[in-house]
VOTORBA-110570 format. One record per residue: residue number from 1; z, y, x of N, C-alpha, C, O in turn. Coordinates in nm, 4 decimals, decimal comma. Each point is the difference from the previous one (the first is absolute). Layout:
BEGIN
  resi      n.pz      n.py      n.px     ca.pz     ca.py     ca.px      c.pz      c.py      c.px      o.pz      o.py      o.px
   NUM         Z         Y         X         Z         Y         X         Z         Y         X         Z         Y         X
...
//
This chain:
BEGIN
  resi      n.pz      n.py      n.px     ca.pz     ca.py     ca.px      c.pz      c.py      c.px      o.pz      o.py      o.px
     1   -2,9640  -16,5321   13,4824    0,1735    0,0772   -0,0629   -0,0165   -0,0212   -0,1387   -0,1122    0,0368   -0,0348
     2    0,1891   -0,0875   -0,0703    0,0915    0,0306   -0,0856    0,0227    0,1071   -0,0684   -0,0019    0,0977    0,0749
     3    0,0293   -0,0618   -0,2182    0,0786    0,1148   -0,0101    0,0873    0,0116   -0,0239    0,0372    0,0988   -0,0633
     4    0,0646   -0,2215    0,1126    0,1245   -0,0257    0,0337    0,0907    0,0558    0,1553    0,0997    0,0608    0,0391
     5   -0,2478   -0,1507    0,0155   -0,0112    0,0447    0,1582    0,0103    0,1497    0,0440    0,0807    0,0523    0,0770
     6   -0,2177    0,0194   -0,1694    0,0213    0,1756    0,0193    0,1222    0,0459   -0,0202    0,0682    0,0641    0,0800
     7   -0,0375   -0,1013   -0,2009    0,1397    0,0382   -0,0363    0,1184    0,0458    0,0818    0,0534    0,1089    0,0212
     8   -0,0247   -0,2846    0,0319    0,0793   -0,0270    0,1032   -0,0037    0,1134    0,1064    0,1041    0,0571    0,0323
     9   -0,2392   -0,0208    0,0286    0,0016    0,0413    0,1381    0,0173    0,1751   -0,0347    0,0612    0,0651    0,0847
    10   -0,1143    0,0074   -0,2064    0,0386    0,0851   -0,0692    0,1182    0,0510   -0,0340    0,0412    0,1160   -0,0010
    11    0,0249   -0,2525   -0,0361    0,2097    0,0200    0,0030    0,0012    0,0140    0,1661    0,0518    0,1084    0,0265
    12   -0,0892   -0,1771    0,0908    0,0437   -0,0031    0,1586   -0,0198    0,1601    0,0205    0,0902    0,0779    0,0308
    13   -0,2521   -0,0382   -0,0584   -0,0149    0,1367   -0,0086    0,0970    0,0821   -0,0360    0,0483    0,0689    0,0898
    14    0,0010   -0,0555   -0,2171    0,0719    0,1189   -0,0657    0,1396   -0,0397    0,1272    0,0616    0,0922    0,0534
    15   -0,0405   -0,1939   -0,0319    0,1552   -0,0031    0,0769   -0,0467    0,0727    0,1040    0,0634    0,1047    0,0130
    16   -0,1627   -0,1221    0,0776    0,0040    0,1083    0,1238   -0,0155    0,1198   -0,0710    0,1011    0,0701   -0,0048
    17   -0,2071   -0,0261   -0,0548   -0,0040    0,1247   -0,0442    0,1513    0,0574    0,0174    0,0478    0,0498    0,1020
    18   -0,0036   -0,0637   -0,1905    0,1648    0,0048   -0,0324    0,1079    0,0426    0,1016    0,0837    0,0899   -0,0092
    19   -0,1151   -0,2056    0,1396    0,0793    0,0146    0,0740   -0,0508    0,1386    0,1379    0,0637    0,0682    0,0803
    20   -0,2404   -0,0867   -0,1244   -0,0541    0,1176    0,0924    0,0665    0,1258   -0,0733    0,0659    0,0761    0,0709
    21   -0,0773   -0,0502   -0,1980    0,0364    0,1239   -0,0647    0,1697    0,0111    0,0645    0,0496    0,0941    0,0620
    22   -0,0153   -0,1645   -0,0834    0,1665   -0,0009    0,0965   -0,0095    0,0287    0,1477    0,1095    0,0350    0,0442
    23   -0,1775   -0,0375    0,0200   -0,0210    0,0085    0,1396   -0,0526    0,1574    0,0127    0,0301    0,0719    0,0953
    24   -0,1009   -0,0365   -0,1900   -0,0777    0,1357   -0,0264    0,1105    0,1036   -0,0003    0,0045    0,1021    0,0686
    25    0,1099   -0,1580   -0,1832    0,1228    0,0453    0,0042    0,0647    0,0833    0,0703    0,0207    0,1182   -0,0276
    26    0,0333   -0,2107    0,1746    0,0616   -0,0275    0,0651   -0,1106    0,1112    0,1502    0,0338    0,0881    0,0790
    27   -0,1332   -0,1412   -0,1008   -0,0916    0,1356    0,1003    0,0047    0,1162   -0,0450    0,0013    0,0856    0,0884
    28    0,0010   -0,0581   -0,1648   -0,0153    0,1543   -0,1120    0,1387    0,0208    0,0236    0,0119    0,1225   -0,0029
    29    0,1094   -0,1772    0,0266    0,1401    0,0603    0,0390   -0,0126    0,0546    0,1433    0,0483    0,1125    0,0127
    30   -0,1083   -0,1724    0,1105   -0,0647    0,0104    0,0857   -0,0306    0,1464    0,0687    0,0268    0,0411    0,1128
    31   -0,0988    0,0273   -0,2334   -0,1089    0,0424    0,0044   -0,0796    0,0450    0,1019   -0,0187    0,1094    0,0533
    32   -0,0405   -0,2650   -0,0334   -0,0950   -0,0104    0,1169   -0,1526   -0,0526   -0,1108   -0,0080   -0,0948   -0,0781
    33   -0,1031    0,2081    0,1166   -0,1064    0,0123   -0,0759   -0,0676   -0,0842    0,0225   -0,0592   -0,0367   -0,1015
    34    0,0227   -0,0449    0,2304   -0,0881   -0,0623    0,0529    0,0366   -0,1296   -0,1133   -0,0745   -0,0418   -0,0887
    35    0,2119   -0,0051    0,1225    0,0521   -0,1821   -0,0219   -0,0285    0,0604   -0,1624   -0,0458   -0,0963   -0,0615
    36    0,0547    0,2185   -0,0335   -0,0055   -0,0475   -0,1404   -0,1876    0,0112   -0,0010   -0,0590   -0,0251   -0,1051
    37    0,0056    0,0522    0,1916   -0,1441    0,0159   -0,0499   -0,0475   -0,1639    0,0093   -0,0745   -0,0554   -0,0809
    38    0,1516   -0,0219    0,2284   -0,0725   -0,1229   -0,0191    0,0458   -0,0820   -0,1088   -0,0767   -0,0665   -0,0697
    39    0,2558    0,0726    0,0482    0,0231   -0,0476   -0,1511   -0,0539    0,0202   -0,1265    0,0262   -0,0865   -0,0836
    40   -0,1042    0,1925    0,0458   -0,0677    0,0558   -0,0880   -0,1373   -0,1079   -0,0071   -0,0373   -0,0665   -0,0966
    41   -0,0099    0,0730    0,2052   -0,1396   -0,0600    0,0429    0,0314   -0,1213   -0,0212   -0,0936   -0,0680   -0,0421
    42    0,2377   -0,0095    0,0622   -0,0061   -0,1549   -0,0172    0,0035    0,0074   -0,1624   -0,0950   -0,0654   -0,0432
    43    0,1724    0,1230   -0,0620    0,0278    0,0160   -0,1310   -0,1596   -0,0339   -0,0360   -0,0416   -0,0931   -0,0689
    44   -0,0259    0,1851    0,1287   -0,1401    0,0649   -0,0908   -0,0626   -0,1900    0,0323   -0,0254   -0,0728   -0,0960
    45    0,0115    0,0259    0,2364   -0,0210   -0,1134    0,0360    0,0599   -0,1156   -0,1255   -0,0559   -0,0874   -0,0662
    46    0,1337    0,1156    0,0704    0,1051   -0,1344   -0,1010   -0,0281    0,0033   -0,1150    0,0352   -0,0842   -0,0826
    47   -0,1194    0,2063    0,0554    0,0066    0,0312   -0,1768   -0,1166   -0,0409   -0,0118   -0,0241   -0,0978   -0,0708
    48   -0,0598    0,1555    0,1289   -0,1463   -0,0896   -0,0246   -0,0042   -0,1872    0,0066   -0,0823   -0,0564   -0,0722
    49    0,1429    0,0014    0,1307    0,0457   -0,1501   -0,0266    0,0161   -0,0010   -0,1206   -0,0785   -0,0539   -0,0781
    50    0,1897    0,1176    0,0435    0,0756   -0,0393   -0,0797   -0,1497    0,0364   -0,1073   -0,0478   -0,1078   -0,0353
    51   -0,0062    0,1882   -0,0027   -0,1176    0,0028   -0,1010   -0,0950   -0,1506    0,0360    0,0100   -0,1011   -0,0694
    52   -0,0760    0,1094    0,1577   -0,0433   -0,0570    0,0360   -0,0190   -0,1562   -0,1197   -0,0736   -0,0494   -0,0853
    53    0,2256    0,0253    0,1757    0,0863   -0,1590   -0,0502   -0,0127   -0,0039   -0,1801   -0,0348   -0,0968   -0,0677
    54    0,0798    0,2511    0,0129    0,0082   -0,0564   -0,1165   -0,1594    0,0367   -0,0713   -0,0302   -0,0832   -0,0855
    55   -0,0306    0,1469    0,0980   -0,1445   -0,0313   -0,0244   -0,0556   -0,1292    0,0005   -0,0552   -0,0522   -0,0968
    56    0,0760   -0,0155    0,2457   -0,0092   -0,1543   -0,0273    0,0541   -0,0711   -0,0551   -0,0460   -0,1139   -0,0089
    57    0,1264    0,1360   -0,0320    0,1069   -0,0674   -0,0522   -0,0883    0,0014   -0,1632   -0,0546   -0,0960   -0,0542
    58    0,0658    0,2522   -0,0009   -0,0214   -0,0037   -0,1372   -0,1616   -0,0625    0,0303   -0,0400   -0,0471   -0,1065
    59   -0,0329    0,0361    0,1821   -0,1871   -0,0941   -0,0242    0,0912   -0,1625   -0,0295   -0,0054   -0,0525   -0,1113
    60    0,0775   -0,0054    0,2161   -0,0038   -0,0951   -0,0190    0,1027   -0,0686   -0,1252    0,0091   -0,1176   -0,0352
    61    0,0445    0,2090   -0,0028    0,0759   -0,0227   -0,1771   -0,1234    0,0140   -0,0532   -0,0661   -0,1037   -0,0053
    62    0,0159    0,2035   -0,0360   -0,2005   -0,0111   -0,1107   -0,0372   -0,1097    0,0693   -0,0434   -0,0961   -0,0636
    63    0,0516    0,0911    0,1798   -0,0973   -0,1887    0,0062    0,0721   -0,1228   -0,0122   -0,0719   -0,0910   -0,0410
    64    0,1794    0,0618    0,0612    0,0950   -0,0910   -0,0407    0,0201    0,0039   -0,1812    0,0023   -0,1081   -0,0589
    65    0,0075    0,2019    0,0020    0,0143    0,0252   -0,1160   -0,1183   -0,0384   -0,1011    0,0024   -0,0696   -0,1015
    66   -0,1332    0,1563    0,1801   -0,0770   -0,0143   -0,1065   -0,1492   -0,0265   -0,0091   -0,0543   -0,0103   -0,1099
//
């Protein structure tokens, strides 16, 4: 996967992160702690995926440029 592809994937994940964050806002208004925990878990998983894609993109950029 090229650095550009990794960055595109990271952008897609960031979009997903934003949608999930908005879902958390809605869930928090419903005062449903179980649902909030599920959404927070999903947010944490997405954040890990974003970090992995950015790391991959950085490595690819170094390899392509170096």
